[in-house]
N, C-alpha and C positions, 0 to 999 in steps of 0.2 A: 796396553796389556791384553785387551780382548783379542786384537788382531794377531798378536804374537802367539797367544795360546792356540788360536784356531790354526795358524800356520804350523805350529809344533805338532798338534794333534794329527794334521794331515800328513806330515812327514812320518809320523809313527805308522799311519795307515799304509803309506808307500812301502815302508820297511817291512810291514807285515805281509804285503803281497809278494815282495821279493822272497821272504822266507817260505811262504806257501809254495811259490813257484819252484824254489830249489828242492823242497821236500816232495814235490809232485802232488800237493794237496789242493791245487787251485780249484778243482772240480768239487771239493768237499769243504770249501772254506766256510760256507754258511752253516753247515752242521757243526763244524769246529767252533765257530763263533757262538752258536747257540749253547753248546756244551760249556764253553768258557763263561758265558753269562750266568748260566745256572749255577756253576761252581762258585762264581763271585758272589751271587746273591745269597747262596747257602751259607758261605763263610761270613758274609756281612751280617746275616740274620743271627747266626750263632754268637758272633762277637757282640752284637747289640744286646742280646739276651743276657750274656755273661756280665756285661758292664752294668746293665740295669739291675741285676740281682746283687751285685757287689757294691754299688755306689751308695754312700750314706745319704739317702734321700730324705730320711726322717730322723728326728732325735727327740728325746723326752726331756722336758723341763724338770730339773731335779727339785724345784721348789713347789711348783703347782701340780706336777705329775701329768700335765697336758702334753700330748704329742704335737709337736710343731713341725711344719714343713720347712725344709732347708731351702733358702733362696738360691736359685740357679742363675748364673750370669747370663745377661742378654746375649744372644747369638747374632753377630753382625754378618750380613750376607756379603761374602767376598766376591771378587771378579771371577774366581774359579767356580764358585757355586752358581753364579749367574749363567756362565757359559754352559755348564753342565746341564742346568735346568732348561736352557733354550734348545740345546741340541739333543737332549734325550739320552737314553742309555747307549745308543749307538750313534754318537754325534756326527761322525764323518759320513756315514751312509745317509742319514736323514738330510744333512745339509747339502751334500753333493747332489742328491736327488732333486732338491729344491732349486739348485743352480740350473740344471738342464730344463726343468719345468718352467722356470722363469724365462729362459731364453725362448722356449717354444711359445709361451704366452705373448711375449713381445713381438714375435713373428706374426702371430695371429692378429695382433693389434695394428701391425704395420710399422712398428718402431724399429724392428730389425729385419734384415733380409736373410733368406735361406736359399741355398742352391744345392742341388744333388749332383754327385759325380759318381759314375759307375766305374769300378776298377776294370781296366781292359786286359786282354790277354797279354801276359808277359810284363805287365806294369807293376812296379814296386810302389809301396806307400809313399816314398819320398817323391817319386815322379808324379803321383796324383796330387800331392800337396803343391808342387810347382804348377801343375795344370790348373789347379784351383786358385792360383794367384795369391797364396798365403805367404805372408812375410817370412823371409828366410830365417830370421831370428827365432821364429816360433817352431820351425821344423824339428830341432832336437828335442824340445819339450814334448811335442806331439808324439814323435816316434818313441821316445822313452816311456811316455805314459801308456801308449798302446802295447808296448812290449811287456809291460808289467801285467797286463790283463789277458793277453792273447799271444799265441805264437804267430809272429808275422808271416811265417812260411805257410800258415794255414789259410791266409787270405786267398780268395779265389776270384777269378774273373766273374763279373756280374754282381759282386757285392756293391752296395750303394752306400756312400758316405754323404752325410748331410753337414754342410759347412755353414755356420752361423756368422754373420758379419754385421757391423754397424752400417748405417746408410752411407757412410763415407768410405766403406770398404775395409775398415779395420777388423781384424780377426777377433771373434769372440768365443768360438767353440767348434768342435767337430764330433760327430757321433756316428756309430755304426750299429745296425741291428744285426746281431748274430743269428745263425740258423735256428738256434734253440729259443729265439725270442728275447734273448738278453741284449740290453743296450750297453754298448761300450763307448765311453766318451772321454774327452779331455776338454775342460773348460778353462779359459783364461780369466783369472780374477784380477790380476794386476800384471805389471811388467815382469815381476819375479815369480809369481805364483800361478802355476798351471796344474789344475787338479784332475788327476785321472780317477775314474771310478766305473763300476759296472752295476747295473740294476736290472733285476728280473721282474717280469710282470708289469712293465710300464706301457706295453703296447696293448691297446684294446681292439679286439677283432669283432666286427659286426657285419652281419649279412643284411644287405639293403635290397629291397624289392621295388622295382619300377614297373608300373603297368600303364597302358594307355591305348588310344586308338589312333590310327593313321589319319592325318588331315590332308597333307599333300605328299610328303616324302617320309620314309622311315627315319632317316637321320634327323631331320628337322623336328619330327614329332617326338622322337626319343629324347633328344636334347631338351626340348621344351618340358618334358615330363620329369627331367632331373637326371638323366643318364649322362655321365661325363663324356665329352667328345671323343677322348682317346678310346673309350670302350666301344663306341659306335663302330669305329674302324676295325676293332678286333672282332666284333660280331660279323661284319660283312666279310672279313677275310676267312673266318672260321666256316661260314656257310656258303662261300662262293663256290658255285658248281651245283650245290643242292638247291639254292634259292636265288632267283633273279629278283634283286631288290627293286628293279624298275617296274615290276608287275604289281606292286602293292596298289590297292584301291581304297577309296574312302570307306571306312567301316572295318577294315582289317585291323587286327589288334596285335600287341606285343606284350610279353611278360618276361622281364629280365631280373635275375638275382645276381648280385656281385658282392665280393668281399671287400670291405673297407677297413683299413687299419689306421688308428689314431693314437697319438702319444698321450701321456698323462697331462701334457700342457695343451691338448686340443689340436695339435698339428697333424694334418692329414698326411699319411705316407703315400708316396706315389705308386706303389706296387699294387694297384687294384686288380682283382682277379675275377673274371666272369665265371660264375658257378653254374648258371642255367640260362638257356635261351628258349623261350616259347614264342612261336609265331603262328598266327591264324591268318591264312591267305585264302580267301574264298572258302571252299570246303575242305582245304588241306590244313592239317594241324602238324606243326613241327615241335618236338620236345627234345632238346639236346642238353646233356649233362656233361660238365667238365670232369674228367677222370684221368689220373696218371696210372698207366698200366704197369705191369711187373717189370717191363724193360725200361721204365722211366720216361716213356713218351706221353706227353700231355695231349689228349685228344678229346673230341666231343662225341659222346655216344648217345644213341636213342635208348629208351627204357629197356629195350631187348638186348642191349649190350653190343650194338653194331655201330661202327664208326664209318664215315664216308670219306672217300678220297676223290679229288677231282681228276678226271681223265684228261680234260683239256680246259684251258682258260677260255672264258667267253669274250674277254676284251684284252687281248695280248699287247697292251700299251702301258707304258709308265706314265699315266696321267688319267684324266677323266674325259674320254672322248664323247662326242655327240653322234648318235646314230643318224647319219644323213640319208641312208637308204637301206631298208630292211631286206631280208631274204624273201624271194618270191617274185611274182610278176609285177612289172613296173613299166612306166613310160620312160625310156632311156633319155637322160638329159642332153645327150650329144646326138644320138642317132634319131631321136624323135620318133621312136617306134616302140610298140609294146613288146618287151623282151623279158625272158625269165632271168632274174638276178640270182646267180648261183652262190652269192655270199652276202656279207653285210659290209656297208661302208661306214667306217668310224672316222669322223672328222675331228682333227685337232691340229695344233700349230706345227708347221714344218720343222723338222729336226727332232721331234719328240721320239725317244727310243721305242723301238718295237721289240717285243720279247717272244721267245718260242712258246707256243701254246701248250707244249708238253715235251716229255723226253722223246728223243728220236734221232734220226740221221737225215742230213740234208741230201735230197736226191736231185734237186735242180737249183741253180743259182746263176742268174744272168737276165738279159732282156728277153721278154716274151710278148711281142706284139703289143696289143692294146693294154696289157697289164703293166707295161713299162718294166722297171727293175723289179725282179720277181724271185722269190724263194719258195721252195716246196720241201716239206719235211715229212718223212715216214715215221709213224708211231706204232705202238703195239696194238693188238686187238683190231687190226684192219683199218685204223684211222690214218688219215693224212691231213695236213693243213697247208694252206697256200697264202702268200702275202704279196700283194701287188701295189704298184704305184710308189715304190720306195724311193727315197732320195739317194740312198747308198747303203752299203753293207758294212757290218762290223769287220775290222781288219782281221785277217787270218782265217776267215771262213771260206770253205770251198765244198764242192760236191764230195760227200763222204764224211764230212765233219759231224761229230756227235755233239748234240746240244741237250741241255737240261731245261725243264720247264722254268720259265722266268729269266733265262739267259738272253741278254741283248743280242739280236741278230741284225738289226738295221735301224733305219730312221725314216720318219714320216716324210713323204714327198708328194710330187705331182707328176711323175713321169708316166708316159703312155697316154691313154685316152682318159683324161680327168679334167674336171672343171675347177678343182681346188685341192689343197693338200689334204689327203686322207689315206687311210689304209683300207684296201679291199681284202677282206679276210674270208677265206673259204675253208670248210671242213668236209672231208671225204670219208665215207664209211663203206668199205668193201667195194670201192670203185665208183660210188655214186655220191654226188653232193648232198649234204644234209644241212639243216638249219644250224648255224654255229651257236645259237642261243638255246639249243636243246639241252636236256639233262644228261650229260655224258659223265656219269659217276659210277662208282662200284664200291663194294664193301671192302674197306681197307683192313678191318680187323673185327673179329667176332669173339667177344668174351665168353668163356665157358667155365663150367664147374665152379670151383671155389671162388675164382676171381669174379665171375658173373654174380655170384651170391653177395660178395663183398661190395661190388659196385652198386647193386640194387638196394642194399641196406643203407649205403652211404647216400644214394640219391633220395631215398625216402626221408632222410634228415634234412635235405636241402629244400625240397618243395612239399608243402602239405598235401598236395593232390597227386603225388607220384603214382599211387595205385590206380587212379583214373587214367593217367597217361599210359600206364602199362597195358591196360585192357581196353582203353578207348580207341577212337579213330586216330590213326597216325599216317603220315606220309612215309611209307616204307622205303628204305634205301634199296634200289634195284640190285639184284645179285649180278655178279659178273658172269656174262655168258661165255661158255667154253669156246675157245678158238678152234675152228676146224683145221685139222692137220691131215693132209692126204696120206703122208707116210704112216702115221699112226693108224689111220683107218684101214690102210692096206694090210698092215701087220695084224690088226684085229681080225680081218676077214680070213687071213691065212691060218690063224690059230683056230678059228671056228672050223 
């Protein structure tokens, strides 16, 4: 009886969602439910008062004249009363919330498994269910359940679904966090019952601060202090070009704040977000705050509202190369003589992809004496980069080809005068070689006016010492130097 009643109540809820959807009231269903509850309790109260006033609760004994209380029959608790008392005034909402919370707690305990699947561009929900290896018989129930709660056409690439399964792979439930923080889910209770529901306020957002000192490396020290490994990579990528993470010394410090989301069941959601990066490297202080500008670009800004952009990559290789020979004077390993080394040698396994250090145009491609197979690229602002000892080039490239920073242009080799597989990487500035590990960055964006004011007010809520960061010692982002143009200079002289 109890199970049948629960199933019937949930069918009523599904019918209610369909009605709201047809009337266009899905976004106001909580307000409508609240109003309906108030109306119900008001009517119930009036009815109770009326019955109490009208029922013969007392009667007078005609012989003794004593007022005697009339015995009321004992009330037996029925199955319906028990279910209503267990589930509360909104039984479906409370019970379904417990269903998902129970799944999440079982994942935390290790009794269930959970996997995340991100919706790809052009992918439908049905395709994602196949990719998640969910049993075919569950697909119609899941799709019907989600369609009751959300317009499936509103699903966008990047949305993440969490799929709950038993340890043997049997499907238990699927949930999606909507943009407004609402959780939409379908939970399998039995072979016949798939319960769809939505719940707001289930996601707890907490800012976590991790601080520490460098012992050997930044990544190792940060992870030891409690920073998730995935965030370490985000930090190094965000500040690559501004900070050389190989220059940390013992005693340098870091201060990181990131956003962590957890569900009501204690399950950590994977979309952690870096909010603040603070680094102390020697006498230099770096303070960078994550901010999404008016155009929707998520960038890291210093307290003055400046964001940096890398002019050139320092290690244009898809991998972690070892610096086998730095820039400057050295004893040549083949010529056995003291010769100025005009680039850096980055040693890594043969065949590792080499990428373009920046946007530009290929000006040389082919063999070049001791350099072996060689590519040279011309960039903006007077920069050029060169790549030597390559094993081969990416198909389709030629002199005049345009490339973007990060595009694969060739592969690590040992051609030319080389003692092992590595990349000889050179950077030229206005016709002269410079150290590839120099700070070649520029201001990508400067916040101004109202947007700058909003950013600084936001940053003050993230870090308690923002005001000190604003007025204290900072490593400023160097401004972009104007490029000399002979034609413009000539026109300017003519006007004078």
